[in-house]
Phi, psi and omega in degrees: 000129182283157182270116178219160167052006187259005178227064194276158179302331184300319179262330182290338179294332181292139183296133177270120174047063184286063183289349176303328179291346179261000184303328181297341181279350187303313183296319181293327183274338181295129181078008180296130179283082184295333174082190187295328183299318182290327185276355175288161181296312176263129187246033179302325181294324181281334182237065188297324181288322176294317179298320179295324177298311180298317180298318182295314182296321181283315183294331178275001177074018179286324176224158179285329183201165171211130185230127181233146178232148178222125178229134181251134173053231183264017174305131184285331183238134177283154174265154191232159164231121183230134177221140172093175182254165180302328179218157177301126178085355181280158175275161179086174181234153174290154177214189185294346181253006174294151184256132182232148173282113186266351177043244189289352170290356169291330188301313178298328177295315178297316180299316180290328176298318177295324178297329175301316182288327174297315180298327182273359179080010179273346175221154171243140179305320183255023176285136177297138179298329182293346172296327182263322180233092186305335181299340180272008175284144175056052180289151173259152185232135178296137174292320177238120183306332180256007188266188182298148183285347180266002176256090188226168174219157181294148174294138183278346178204160179284153170292147180234168177300316178304317182293323176299318181296327192250011179060041179235016184281346186095349176296147173269194181206137182294343178268358180236317184293158183226174171059218184301326181294313178299318179297319179297320177300313182296317181294330180272356184072022178268090183237163192261009178153197181221155185235310190204155171284337183277143172298141179244121181306134178091355180248130181291151178274100185250133175269114182297155175302148184279071176113163185294321179297313179295321177304309182295318181296317179292321179298323181293341179277350183257137181302152174289156179281324180221163171296138179304141176061033176238332183222147171268121180210125180309137197207177172283009188306316183287335174291316176296324179299327175301319177291322176301318178299319178300312183294315183291327184267338185077013179238158171294154184302315181293324178293321179297314180298320180296316184288320189263335182241295191298319178294302181300328182270357182067031180274077185276359182237031179240121190219151161278329177229120181285120180297152180304324182293340182251358186298336179294346179268353182293142170267163176269140175262137185242147169261135182265119180235116182053041177080003181246136177279126177241137183304129180248317176220103185291140176302325184281348181212048187283143175294340181281359172270001176255153178297131181287144176292333182224140173274086185287117176282351180258347187199007197273350192266149164252139181211174177248157175304322179296315181296313184293328175296326177297318176298313180296323179298322177294317179295315179297328179275015180052043174103351181257134176226125181050042175082357181247139181276124179257323176227159176287152178300319181297318180300319179289316181299318178291317182295334179260011177260171179283113183254007182296128180302147183296339183279355186278133173269113181264359185302128179081359181265172177297335183260019185303321184247025181206177178252184178213132180254220183279075177090007181213159178291141177239121177217118186061236180253028180246155177216132179177179179199169180235174180238159187291344182254029171095015179259155173204158182203148178199157168242144175239109183291328180295323182262348184068036186240137170238140184209149177222158171228128179236129167204179184220102173201154177222148352282157186297332181285357179298329178230149178274046186300316184299312181295319181290324176296316179299315180297318179294319178298315179299318181295318180291322177294323177297320177297322178295319179296319179296321179296322180292318181297325181289000000 
């Protein structure tokens, strides 16, 4: 079953982890004597409001589990708050090694992978995409984003690597686009991911393109939704960037990620395809219907245990809280993880900065009041992104904090988890400041 409509503007418009608003607390929190509670493995005592949020969602049966991580500065291991079981009614509890579908939290990994190649001179931020994928030369653009595909005009400028990273290339997305453009994507097998082996009512049965190269080539045959570098619109940009990485590096996308990220960072639980030996760690993904969770992708029969038809750079990965925290620790450390340099400091600093071209009109978009870097939102001194099945992650450079939230349900707007998590986080940080003042 293809991934559609599950990452909608209604919830994605809401700011993800707006920790930029907490930046003023950085000075007050630096050197704060958090004490034994923070250094314990489970930090519910240090984060009582966040812990209460997780407890409420699980105890009320809204989600099967909720897992949160908090890492400060150069701490090698994040501290956790964990509630619930991998699936409703299952035995055991989730932990830092449980496996979650991270969907769009794949995007910052893809963006940072591309920044490695930019740093090495194998890519240019403002290099035309058609240098790597010739099919994207001389693109046509829809006169009306929702209009007929034969009403087009020539692109006024080429798509660039920077634009792919920041959703400003003019590409559409099957979860955002409508009308003839969305239909053209479906007919070409240009889809943004996968959800379940089971048919889902209301979702068309689409056969994905046979591989990342075919995906990119077919996408290039379809008109752009907007003129490049004129509008911010959530897009297939990071998926195309995965193919750009393949061409520039001479490796398959998954091999590049394994060699340059997953291996050096010890991310042994991050996969496009979950091996049979690790399937027992998978959580179940639920669809929320009238406030009730119904199994959507069973842990025992997950579509993610099958080889993906496409290596989606925008949505394809399964990961664990421990693994994703390792990625965030490297980003927070400006490229250094456990004393070893994985990326250059400059590559990370540029990738976590606002890279949106100056010509882009952000009015009315999700990024109207913020920036966008290499696959993630930039607001103040924070960088991060979320996933369609209830996951989110961010680093805050001002506070020296990295944090994640993992759960599994769709669509994400079914519950106000993001807003409630932010409020709980703010309340707990305020409590820490008061404790220090006392």
